[in-house]
C-alpha atoms as one frame of an Amber mdcrd trajectory, in Angstrom:
protein
 -92.685  64.301  38.747 -96.004  64.086  37.018 -97.462  67.054  35.351-101.016
  67.669  36.412-103.839  67.896  33.847-104.061  71.687  33.914-100.266  72.239
  33.500-100.501  69.559  30.450-103.631  71.215  28.979-101.568  74.735  28.874
 -98.347  73.226  27.492-100.407  71.794  24.607-102.463  74.796  24.052 -98.901
  76.962  23.688 -97.443  74.145  21.343-100.724  74.738  19.288-100.428  78.144
  19.333 -96.640  78.237  18.646 -97.453  76.067  15.517 -99.930  78.988  14.392
-103.051  76.304  14.443-106.404  77.070  15.472-108.204  74.313  17.530-110.210
  73.487  14.691-107.289  73.109  12.403-105.412  70.785  15.132-108.371  68.471
  15.559-108.226  67.900  11.614-104.981  67.081  11.548-105.058  64.765  14.711
-108.373  63.312  13.743-109.611  64.381  17.181-113.102  65.860  18.046-113.188
  69.479  18.756-114.863  68.828  22.405-112.044  66.439  23.314-109.286  68.980
  22.496-110.849  71.799  24.113-111.270  69.707  27.432-107.605  68.620  27.174
-106.355  72.198  26.916-108.556  73.568  29.886-107.557  70.422  31.941-111.044
  68.955  32.202-109.903  65.436  30.847-107.421  64.294  33.606-105.545  61.560
  31.938-105.658  61.941  28.153-104.634  58.435  26.298-101.039  58.274  25.335
-102.293  57.656  21.916-104.201  61.215  21.713-101.316  63.048  22.971 -99.289
  61.314  20.352-101.907  62.347  17.718-101.434  65.708  18.885 -97.662  65.692
  18.565 -97.708  64.039  15.293-100.320  66.749  14.051 -97.721  69.602  15.295
 -94.555  67.793  13.713 -93.118  66.940  16.961 -92.138  63.636  19.020 -94.038
  62.958  22.203 -90.704  63.898  24.136 -90.362  67.210  22.445 -94.148  67.787
  22.983 -94.340  67.262  26.876 -91.642  65.271  27.812 -91.355  63.210  31.109
 -93.304  65.848  32.709 -96.466  64.454  31.136 -96.176  61.083  32.628 -94.256
  59.260  29.904 -91.889  56.658  31.508 -88.235  57.318  31.798 -86.509  54.799
  29.698 -82.733  53.808  29.653 -82.587  53.438  25.897 -79.873  51.383  24.319
 -78.781  50.295  20.910 -78.795  46.847  19.316 -75.636  45.167  18.362 -76.080
  46.471  14.843 -76.577  49.796  15.943 -80.281  50.392  15.808 -81.933  52.708
  18.068 -85.143  53.448  16.470 -87.711  50.691  15.445 -90.559  51.435  13.042
 -93.474  48.561  13.031 -95.862  48.340  10.593 -99.580  47.992  11.422-101.848
  45.771   9.025-100.010  42.532   8.429 -97.462  42.988  11.040 -99.216  43.906
  14.602-102.706  43.105  13.488-103.744  40.923  10.499-104.387  41.787   7.065
-107.718  42.704   5.733-108.137  39.458   3.750-111.064  38.140   6.289-112.820
  41.392   6.070-112.604  41.028   2.305-113.956  37.482   2.297-116.690  38.590
   4.664-117.676  41.576   2.178-117.717  39.024  -0.980-119.931  36.440   1.132
-122.684  39.299   1.980-122.513  40.912  -1.536-122.784  37.581  -3.263-119.987
  38.631  -5.430-116.690  36.518  -6.345-113.533  37.149  -4.266-111.486  38.273
  -7.121-114.157  40.821  -8.136-114.108  42.225  -4.704-110.364  42.232  -4.070
-109.910  43.870  -7.609-112.527  46.564  -6.609-110.745  47.138  -3.292-107.147
  47.378  -4.136-108.080  49.475  -7.189-108.553  52.469  -4.666-106.717  51.300
  -1.660-103.752  53.902  -2.086-105.699  56.687  -2.878-107.741  56.331   0.194
-104.423  55.485   2.294-102.956  58.546   0.967-106.026  60.621   1.781-106.520
  61.684  -1.873-110.044  60.099  -1.280-112.515  59.680   1.315-113.818  56.771
   3.159-117.339  57.677   2.134-116.117  58.025  -1.996-114.398  54.535  -1.362
-117.765  52.924   0.120-119.784  54.402  -2.677-117.158  52.880  -5.306-117.503
  49.632  -3.790-121.156  49.471  -3.586-121.051  50.513  -7.352-118.695  48.125
  -8.629-120.204  45.339  -6.606-123.548  46.219  -7.330-124.903  46.467  -3.893
-126.935  49.230  -2.155-124.211  50.209   0.596-120.816  49.057   1.944-119.467
  50.210   5.004-115.934  49.078   4.611-114.694  50.366   8.326-117.215  48.137
   9.937-116.032  45.146   7.933-112.620  45.824   8.547-113.194  46.506  12.274
-115.237  43.402  12.799-112.631  41.162  11.194-109.765  42.867  13.401-107.471
  40.318  15.069-104.022  41.372  16.856-101.119  39.460  16.134-100.336  38.577
  19.585 -96.509  37.274  19.193 -95.437  40.536  17.406 -97.236  43.037  19.479
 -95.568  41.229  22.758 -91.991  42.056  20.549 -93.188  45.712  20.016 -93.819
  45.879  24.034 -90.571  44.257  24.750 -88.513  46.682  22.285 -90.236  49.781
  23.789 -88.105  49.244  27.044 -84.777  49.701  25.236 -85.381  51.785  21.886
 -87.578  54.476  20.877 -90.365  52.840  18.645 -92.834  54.079  16.118 -95.769
  53.051  13.943 -95.209  53.468   9.957 -98.347  52.506   8.407-100.379  52.481
   5.124-103.901  52.885   6.472-106.845  54.494   5.569-108.265  57.694   7.534
-109.677  57.347  10.943-108.630  53.594  10.872-105.917  53.742  13.309-107.808
  55.792  15.864-110.516  53.200  15.771-108.021  50.358  16.131-106.844  52.287
  19.539-110.220  52.842  20.831-110.864  49.497  20.409-107.601  48.569  22.430
-106.098  46.172  19.379-102.769  48.027  19.772-100.643  48.276  22.812-101.014
  51.705  24.412 -97.119  52.409  24.816 -94.872  55.370  24.576 -94.690  55.795
  20.823 -91.891  58.247  19.553 -93.466  58.774  16.363 -96.805  57.713  14.724
 -96.679  57.913  10.753-100.130  57.526   9.581-100.132  57.612   5.498-103.626
  59.117   5.642-102.336  62.312   7.412 -99.030  62.946   5.794-100.513  62.218
   2.188 -97.950  59.330   1.155 -97.960  55.707   1.426 -94.920  53.204   1.539
 -92.922  52.609  -0.633 -92.948  56.416  -1.913 -90.031  57.921  -0.595 -92.048
  60.790   0.901 -93.300  58.408   3.643 -89.815  57.454   4.659 -88.399  60.946
   4.686 -91.108  61.893   7.067 -90.508  59.015   9.159 -86.827  59.441   9.347
 -87.187  63.202  10.442 -89.454  62.414  13.289 -87.248  59.509  14.342 -84.448
  62.252  14.745 -81.469  59.802  14.023 -79.175  58.537  11.109 -80.984  56.375
   8.959 -78.509  53.545   9.742 -80.129  53.598  13.084 -83.673  52.947  12.005
 -85.080  49.550  11.751 -88.346  48.887   9.994 -90.532  45.635  10.662 -92.949
  45.281   7.674 -94.691  42.415   5.941 -93.976  43.701   2.229 -90.624  43.297
   0.682 -91.469  46.203  -1.542 -91.851  48.495   1.428 -88.656  47.092   2.957
 -86.612  47.239   0.046 -87.462  51.037  -0.503 -86.676  51.583   3.302 -83.289
  49.949   2.467 -82.340  51.941  -0.440 -82.437  54.953   2.234 -80.015  53.486
   4.421 -82.451  51.858   6.690 -82.047  48.331   8.476 -85.214  46.141   7.702
 -86.591  42.835   9.014 -89.636  41.041   6.974 -92.391  40.245   9.018 -94.398
  36.726   7.736 -97.854  37.249   8.845 -98.552  33.363   8.348 -95.750  32.406
  10.628 -95.761  35.024  13.620 -93.864  32.794  16.028 -90.996  32.854  13.701
 -91.117  36.313  12.767 -91.317  37.318  16.507 -88.317  35.199  17.253 -86.104
  36.666  14.388 -87.337  40.180  15.882 -85.946  39.651  19.202 -82.753  38.618
  17.973 -82.424  41.448  15.733 -83.130  43.649  18.504 -81.000  42.042  21.000
 -79.372  45.037  23.014 -75.630  45.487  22.623 -73.633  44.857  26.064
């Protein structure tokens, strides 16, 4: 039975209060507007996005099922394991579910009239610090503008304008969600994941965990990122599969006992086919 909006709001409010958080504190952790949260808690928003509920769950350190369960309208799934024993699949975002930022960097290089190597050196110099939330997006924009000798830079605008889904891998994600618990494990800048969701560039599915580097103050391949992800997955490391485009990130996960699969962004059809074979359910 579906939970009505007032009951859902009350349950979310109770979970927030149990965690000892004010509405403002939860909004900051979940990257939500204050008005959105207050409307949800009082039942004024009839059908909050699954992404919004997941953001709240993640900010509270809970899984979606743990927070609201099937009563909130999450689908009942008959979960299985792969032939190799995997029950939880984490998907990377950049380079796996959406194409990497290279086109955005190329456009910035063109607009600024600066050689690509200069632009990329400036961007990658700060990328991890912004990704772990140690540097704000405004600070990044100011540093990029300074190093490129231009008046202003709006990196998020460049990123969003160049956004392109990797359709084949997104289809694998949707297919996998019918059989396994799924999550997103991404190195990403503050607010970008929510912006991608609002732009409907990721499937709106039942995500059992979303690990956003800018919210947990760690980036892959740092151990802290995987430890948080494993805790939220709620299963042994050998039951977790990470699909990622970075071999460094994959090897860090493998050292912790995870199973891993490389996604080749330049050959998405092949990557999707290999993922389907790896995720074939056991009989």
